[in-house]
C-alpha positions in Angstrom: 148.3 137.8 198.4 151.2 137.5 196.7 151.1 137.2 193.3 152.3 133.3 192.0 155.4 133.3 190.2 157.4 130.0 188.6 160.8 129.8 188.7 160.6 129.3 185.0 159.2 132.4 184.0 162.1 134.6 183.0 162.0 138.7 182.3 164.4 139.6 179.5 166.0 143.6 180.3 168.9 144.3 177.9 170.5 146.3 180.7 170.1 144.2 183.2 171.6 141.3 181.2 174.9 143.2 179.7 175.3 144.3 183.8 175.3 140.7 185.1 178.0 139.4 182.4 180.2 142.1 183.0 180.0 141.9 186.6 180.3 138.3 186.1 183.2 138.7 183.7 185.8 137.3 186.0 183.4 134.0 186.4 184.0 133.4 182.7 187.9 134.3 182.7 188.2 131.8 184.9 186.2 128.6 183.0 188.4 129.1 180.7 191.4 129.3 182.8 190.5 126.4 184.5 190.0 124.4 180.7 193.2 125.7 179.9 194.3 124.0 183.4 192.0 120.6 182.4 193.9 120.3 179.6 197.3 121.3 180.9 196.6 118.4 183.5 195.7 116.3 180.9 198.9 116.6 178.3 201.4 115.5 181.6 199.8 112.8 183.4 196.9 111.2 181.5 198.1 111.7 177.4 200.4 109.9 176.1 202.9 111.2 173.5 202.1 109.0 170.1 204.5 109.5 167.0 203.2 109.2 163.0 205.3 107.9 160.1 203.4 108.9 156.8 204.0 107.2 153.0 201.4 108.5 150.0 201.1 105.9 147.1 199.6 105.9 144.0 197.6 103.1 142.7 197.3 102.4 139.0 195.8 99.5 136.1 198.4 97.4 134.5 195.6 96.9 131.6 195.6 99.7 129.2 191.9 101.3 129.2 191.0 103.9 126.4 190.7 107.5 127.5 193.4 109.0 130.1 189.6 109.8 132.2 188.6 106.1 132.5 192.4 105.3 133.4 192.3 107.5 136.1 188.6 106.6 137.3 189.2 102.6 137.7 192.3 104.1 139.5 190.9 106.1 141.5 188.3 103.5 142.8 190.6 101.1 142.7 192.7 103.3 145.5 189.9 103.6 147.6 189.2 100.0 147.9 192.8 99.5 149.5 192.2 102.0 152.1 190.1 99.1 153.6 193.0 96.7 152.6 195.4 98.3 154.0 193.4 98.2 157.8 192.8 94.4 157.1 194.2 92.3 159.8 196.2 90.0 157.2 198.5 93.3 156.2 198.8 93.8 160.3 199.9 90.3 161.0 201.7 89.9 157.5 204.1 93.2 158.5 204.6 91.9 162.4 206.3 88.7 161.3 207.9 90.6 159.0 209.8 92.5 161.6 210.2 89.3 163.8 207.1 90.8 166.1 204.6 88.8 168.2 202.0 91.8 167.2 201.2 94.5 165.3 201.7 97.4 167.8 200.2 100.8 166.0 197.4 102.1 164.3 196.9 102.2 160.2 194.9 105.1 158.5 194.1 105.5 154.8 192.8 108.1 153.1 192.7 109.0 149.7 193.3 112.9 148.1 190.2 113.3 147.2 189.1 112.0 143.4 192.6 111.1 142.6 194.3 107.3 142.7 196.7 108.9 145.7 196.8 107.0 148.7 198.1 108.1 152.1 199.3 105.6 154.6 200.3 106.2 158.1 201.1 104.3 161.2 200.3 105.5 164.5 203.1 104.1 167.6 204.5 104.8 170.8 207.8 105.0 169.9 208.6 106.9 166.2 211.3 103.8 165.3 208.3 101.6 165.9 206.2 104.0 164.0 208.7 104.0 160.9 209.6 100.5 161.3 206.2 99.1 161.1 205.1 101.2 157.6 208.1 99.8 156.4 207.5 96.8 156.8 203.8 97.3 155.9 205.1 98.8 152.5 207.2 95.5 151.6 204.3 92.9 152.5 201.2 94.9 150.6 201.9 93.0 147.2 201.0 89.3 149.0 197.9 90.8 149.4 197.3 93.7 147.1 197.8 91.2 144.2 194.9 88.6 145.9 192.6 91.6 145.2 193.7 93.1 142.3 195.7 91.1 139.7 195.8 94.2 137.4 196.8 97.0 140.4 200.5 98.3 140.1 201.3 100.5 143.7 203.8 101.9 143.2 205.6 104.9 146.5 206.1 108.5 145.4 206.8 109.5 149.0 208.9 107.5 151.4 208.1 106.7 155.0 210.7 109.2 157.1 211.5 108.9 161.3 209.0 111.4 163.0 210.8 113.4 164.9 208.1 115.0 167.3 205.2 113.6 168.8 201.6 113.8 166.7 199.3 116.5 168.2 196.4 115.1 169.7 192.6 115.9 169.6 193.0 118.0 172.9 196.1 119.6 171.7 194.7 120.3 168.0 191.2 121.8 169.3 192.7 123.3 172.6 191.3 127.0 171.4 188.3 125.8 170.4 187.9 124.1 174.4 188.8 127.1 176.3 186.9 128.8 173.6 183.0 126.6 174.4 184.0 126.2 178.1 184.1 130.7 178.4 180.8 130.2 176.0 179.2 127.6 178.4 179.4 129.9 181.7 178.7 133.2 179.6 175.1 130.8 179.1 174.7 130.0 182.3 175.7 133.8 183.9 172.6 134.6 181.0 170.6 131.8 182.3 170.9 132.7 185.9 170.7 136.5 185.3 167.1 135.6 183.5 165.8 133.4 186.0 166.6 135.9 189.1 163.2 136.7 190.9 163.3 140.7 190.4 162.0 143.7 189.2 163.2 144.4 185.7 161.0 146.5 184.2 157.1 147.4 184.4 155.8 144.4 183.2 158.0 142.5 185.4 156.6 144.4 188.3 152.8 143.9 187.4 153.5 140.2 187.2 155.1 139.8 190.8 154.3 142.9 193.0 151.3 143.0 195.5 150.7 146.8 194.9 150.2 149.3 192.4 152.9 150.9 190.0 152.4 154.5 190.9 155.1 155.9 189.3 158.4 155.0 187.3 162.1 156.5 187.1 164.0 156.3 183.7 167.2 156.1 184.0 169.6 159.0 184.1 173.0 159.5 183.9 175.1 161.8 186.4 176.4 164.7 184.3 180.2 165.8 185.5 182.5 168.0 184.9 186.1 167.0 184.6 186.9 168.4 187.8 184.7 166.5 189.3 186.1 163.6 187.8 189.2 164.0 189.1 188.3 164.7 192.5 185.7 161.4 192.5 182.6 164.0 193.3 179.2 162.3 192.9 176.4 165.4 191.7 173.2 164.2 192.8 170.1 163.5 190.0 167.9 166.6 191.0 164.8 167.9 188.7 166.1 171.4 188.8 170.1 170.3 187.6 170.7 172.5 184.1 171.7 169.1 183.0 168.8 166.4 183.7 167.2 165.0 180.8 163.4 166.3 180.0 162.5 162.4 180.5 163.5 162.6 183.6 161.8 165.5 184.8 158.5 164.8 183.2 158.6 161.5 185.2 158.8 163.2 188.3 156.4 165.5 186.9 153.7 163.0 186.4 154.4 161.5 189.8 153.8 164.8 190.9 150.8 165.5 189.6 149.0 162.2 191.3 150.3 162.6 195.0 148.3 166.2 194.1 145.2 165.0 192.8 145.7 162.5 195.8 145.6 165.4 198.0 143.0 167.9 196.3 140.6 164.6 197.1 141.6 163.3 200.8 143.9 165.5 202.0 146.3 163.1 202.4 150.0 165.7 203.3 152.4 163.4 205.0 154.3 160.9 203.0 156.8 158.4 203.8 158.9 157.8 201.2 161.4 154.7 201.9 162.9 151.6 200.1 163.7 147.9 200.8 167.6 148.2 200.4 170.4 150.8 200.8 171.4 152.6 197.7 167.8 152.4 195.6 167.6 156.4 195.4 164.9 156.4 198.1 166.5 159.7 199.3 167.0 161.1 195.4 163.0 159.9 194.6 162.1 162.1 198.2 164.0 165.1 197.2 162.8 165.2 193.5 158.8 164.7 195.0 159.9 167.9 197.0 161.2 170.1 194.4 158.5 169.3 192.2 155.3 169.9 194.3 157.2 173.4 195.6 157.9 174.4 192.3 154.3 174.1 191.7 153.9 176.6 194.3 152.8 174.2 197.3 154.7 174.5 201.1 156.8 171.5 201.3 159.0 170.4 204.6 161.1 167.8 203.4 162.7 166.4 206.6 165.7 163.9 207.2 164.4 161.0 209.2 167.4 158.6 208.2 169.0 159.3 211.6 171.5 156.0 211.2 172.6 157.6 208.0 171.9 160.4 206.8 171.9 161.9 203.3 170.1 164.6 202.1 172.7 167.2 203.3 174.4 165.3 200.4 172.7 165.4 197.9 171.7 169.2 198.3 175.7 169.5 198.2 175.5 171.5 201.6 178.5 170.6 204.3 178.0 174.0 206.2 177.6 173.6 209.7 174.6 173.0 211.2 173.6 174.2 214.9 171.3 171.6 215.4 169.7 168.7 213.5 166.7 167.4 213.5 167.0 164.8 215.5 167.6 167.4 218.5 164.1 168.3 218.2 162.8 164.9 218.3 164.6 164.0 221.4 162.8 166.9 222.8 166.6 168.6 223.2 165.3 171.9 221.3 161.8 173.4 220.6 160.3 172.6 216.9 159.6 176.7 216.9 163.9 177.0 217.7 164.5 174.8 215.0 166.4 176.3 212.0 165.4 175.1 209.0 166.0 175.4 205.7 164.7 177.4 202.5 165.6 176.4 198.8 166.6 178.9 197.2 163.6 181.3 197.2 160.7 178.8 196.7 158.5 177.2 199.5 160.8 174.1 200.5 161.9 173.5 203.5 164.3 171.5 204.7 165.3 169.8 207.9 168.5 168.6 207.5 170.7 165.5 210.2 174.6 165.3 209.6 175.0 163.4 212.7 174.7 159.7 212.9 172.5 158.9 215.5 172.4 155.0 216.5 169.2 154.7 219.1 166.3 155.5 217.1 163.3 153.2 218.8 162.9 156.4 221.5 162.6 159.4 218.6 159.5 158.2 216.7 157.3 157.6 220.0 155.3 159.1 222.1 153.2 162.3 221.9 155.5 164.7 220.6 156.4 163.4 217.3 153.2 163.5 216.3 153.2 166.8 218.0 155.2 167.7 215.7 153.5 166.3 212.4 150.6 167.9 213.2 151.9 171.3 213.6 153.8 170.8 210.5 150.7 169.1 208.9 149.0 172.5 209.7 151.7 174.9 207.9 152.7 173.0 205.1 150.8 171.3 201.8 153.2 168.4 202.0 155.3 167.2 204.5 157.7 164.5 202.9 159.6 162.0 205.6 162.9 160.3 203.8 162.8 157.5 205.8 166.0 154.8 206.2 165.4 151.4 204.6 163.4 148.7 205.9 166.5 146.0 205.6 168.6 148.3 207.8 165.6 149.5 210.6 161.8 149.3 211.3 162.1 153.1 211.5 160.1 153.2 208.4 158.0 150.9 209.6 157.0 152.6 212.4 156.7 155.6 210.5 154.7 154.4 208.1 151.7 154.1 210.9 151.9 158.3 211.5 151.9 159.1 207.5 148.6 159.2 205.4 150.5 157.0 203.0 153.5 155.8 201.8 155.5 155.7 198.6 158.0 152.3 198.5 160.7 152.9 195.8 162.2 149.7 194.0 165.2 149.9 192.1 165.1 147.6 189.2 166.9 144.6 189.3 168.2 145.1 193.1 165.8 143.5 195.5 164.0 140.4 195.8 161.1 140.0 195.3 159.5 138.1 198.0 161.4 140.6 200.3 159.5 143.6 198.4 156.1 141.5 198.9 157.0 140.5 202.4 158.2 144.2 202.9 154.4 145.7 201.8 152.6 142.9 203.7 155.2 144.3 207.0 153.7 148.2 206.6 150.2 147.1 206.1 150.5 145.1 208.9 151.6 147.4 210.8 149.0 149.8 210.3 150.4 151.6 207.0 148.8 152.7 204.5 151.1 152.0 200.9 150.0 153.9 198.3 151.8 152.8 195.4 155.1 151.7 194.9 158.1 153.7 192.5 159.8 152.1 190.3 163.3 153.8 189.9 166.4 153.7 187.8 164.1 152.1 184.8 166.2 151.5 181.1 164.2 152.1 177.8 163.5 149.3 176.0 166.3 148.4 173.6 165.8 149.3 170.3 168.5 150.2 167.6 167.4 153.9 167.1 167.6 154.0 170.7 171.3 152.7 171.0 171.9 155.5 167.9 171.0 158.1 170.4 167.1 158.4 168.9 163.4 157.7 170.1 161.3 154.9 169.8 159.8 156.7 166.4 163.2 157.2 165.2 163.1 161.2 165.9 166.5 162.8 167.7 165.5 164.0 171.3 166.0 167.1 172.8 169.4 168.4 174.3 170.1 167.2 178.0 170.9 170.7 178.1 167.9 172.9 177.2 168.0 173.5 180.6 169.8 176.9 179.7 167.3 177.7 177.4 165.5 181.4 178.7 162.4 179.3 178.8 163.3 177.0 181.6 162.6 176.5 185.3 165.7 175.0 185.5 168.9 176.3 187.4 172.5 175.0 188.5 173.3 173.2 191.4 175.8 175.3 192.8 173.7 177.2 194.6 170.9 174.9 195.9 170.2 176.5 198.9 169.5 179.9 200.0 170.3 181.0 203.7 168.2 179.8 206.1 165.7 180.5 208.9 164.5 180.3 212.3 161.9 181.1 214.3 159.9 181.2 217.3 157.1 180.4 216.0 156.3 177.8 212.6 153.8 180.9 211.7 156.6 182.6 210.2 156.9 179.4 207.4 154.3 180.6 205.6 156.4 183.9 204.8 158.3 183.6 201.4 161.1 186.3 203.4 164.7 185.3 204.0 167.2 185.9 206.6 
């Protein structure tokens, strides 16, 4: 039964949020460009330019007041009163009549400079000449009004009005940069909101609240370490625990999973394990390979079968591009017998790998019938673990079919990749088909954001071991450039128990 998840619930995971902002940076830039274009269209089609003519007046009192401070205070109070006087309709009417106009086609703006007695007055009009004439007219007629307000006030013009040479800046033009920035921030806020509300599994807590299966293990995010030559050649290095560059945390996560599978095998003798995922590029094959390596490092005989016949990838992970005489699909299609198939041994361990290099479009017949079951039965007798690397369930139903042949199924879930609904539907599909899901493996989990962590230290504030610790004489790690020793072939699977190589 699916767990309840409200659309209002959200999970904060800093790495997912940063990746979303980076992926949607084009949308944020586009929002800023649209805002800029909107301002440009407004200025060209809607905005009407206006012109402002300004003057500066000083207000003084005719009556002598003892003390310079008292005189200045009284003058400042009168200047504040005159800010309203110049805006009165009577003033506008007298100024228009003085020019012989029917109406005052302008806007008067007044202000006082701080706590002084200096009065700033300006007139805005559609034409520069009109703004200048209206302000000049006001300065000519204001005594008729001011004398009725303050008989003891004297107003002198200290800055004469001038003809405006360019239109005044509009509010849109003045705050153009602010508008563009706000548009970009709003788009970024929308990206953040959608990222927080996206119904995917982003970390362990989100898994427990949303997925109808237990969490068997967590694989930490691991950065691939590429040489300068590999970067130039655009090569991809597989993330393997036997690689000298692998971090201790990454290796430890797989050792914990191997321990759990070891305990399951000890108590219930479950050997055949199907590893699958829902979407491509969730790290399914990498998880299958590392589990096989971890188990073989403990002395178990492990067979790793590449059953993703549509898009095989194990030979790429092991960097094995030599000629393969027979694909394992040839065994499944009964072209050759299992005893005649050439397995490949990983170094001197008991890990045997069955590769596919060709893509087979038709796979429905390969996993049906008694022949495939007989192959698994033979491998069950000879090996301690048989791991099946299967295709994603969103690509083909092969994984669901193979889950019915295996003892248990592990579903690999990459963080913030597949919707929760699809994950729960896949779990239900496997169980309804008769398969058994032991649990899910949450892959590519980033550690929580901490100040010490971003400075290269762990959550306790102490610096961790170097990722190059694998070169220590106490390490079991080995470089990847010698991944596979020579393979071997035999007429019988009994020789799989032997450690000898061809």
